[in-house]
C-alpha angles and dihedrals in degrees: 000000000000121000114243122216114247106246094187110072091195089059090048092052092046092051091050092048089051092049090050092049091049091052098040101037113010143294097270090052090054093050091048092051092052095045092045089052094051103258106157113250093240089056092049090051093048094047093053100036098045107038090161088069095054117121121256088244094058117115115267133177 
């Protein structure tokens, strides 16, 4: 499966905020941040369940 570029910069920011919250606080906090900021549930699931498919620009610790 090929990675697609995120066209929506708000989605990109929300995903990165959620990843940061998951790493700095805990997993549920990361999920909540993404959902609260409008990231579609299937994207939240994919981001957390398939980290090998994350974009090079995604937040990392």
